[in-house]
C-alpha positions in Angstrom: 35.1 28.3 20.4 37.2 27.2 18.2 40.8 28.2 18.8 42.6 29.3 15.3 45.9 27.5 16.8 42.8 23.9 17.0 42.2 25.1 13.3 45.8 25.3 12.2 46.7 21.9 14.2 43.6 20.3 12.7 44.7 21.1 9.0 48.1 20.0 9.6 47.0 16.6 10.6 45.0 16.3 8.0 47.4 17.2 5.4 49.9 14.9 7.2 47.1 12.1 6.9 47.0 11.2 3.3 49.8 8.8 2.1 50.3 10.6 -0.7 50.5 13.5 0.6 53.2 12.2 2.8 54.8 10.4 -0.1 55.1 14.0 -2.1 56.9 15.5 0.8 59.6 12.7 1.2 60.0 12.9 -2.6 61.0 17.0 -2.5 63.6 16.2 0.3 65.4 14.1 -2.4 65.8 17.0 -4.3 64.2 18.9 -7.6 61.4 16.9 -9.6 59.4 18.2 -12.3 55.5 18.1 -11.3 55.2 15.7 -14.1 57.2 13.1 -12.2 55.3 13.3 -9.0 52.2 10.9 -10.1 54.5 8.0 -11.3 54.7 6.2 -8.0 50.9 6.5 -7.7 47.7 5.6 -9.2 46.3 9.2 -9.6 46.5 12.1 -12.3 48.5 15.4 -12.4 45.0 17.3 -11.7 45.2 14.8 -8.5 48.6 15.7 -7.4 47.9 19.0 -7.7 45.3 18.9 -4.8 47.1 17.4 -2.8 50.1 20.1 -3.5 47.2 22.6 -2.7 46.4 20.4 1.0 49.7 21.0 1.6 50.0 24.6 0.5 46.9 25.0 2.5 48.0 23.3 5.5 51.5 25.9 5.5 53.2 22.4 5.1 54.5 23.5 2.2 55.5 26.8 1.2 54.3 28.1 -2.4 57.7 28.5 -4.0 58.0 24.5 -3.1 54.6 24.1 -5.2 55.8 27.2 -7.8 59.6 25.1 -7.9 57.8 21.9 -9.1 55.9 23.7 -11.9 58.4 26.4 -13.3 61.7 23.6 -13.5 
């Protein structure tokens, strides 16, 4: 039987396993940024960045307010 805690931990590690998601988190520690600025250092599109942000949100690493702050600036 899969423990809910195990699923949460697995989701966290899966989210942090991706270097792009880790870089997004690191960039966020440097202050606010427009969501359109986030893809610049990566070879990804804006929709790809959006998917990365939602993966962080699903893993409860990034609060929904974190995402809306990026979008609403």
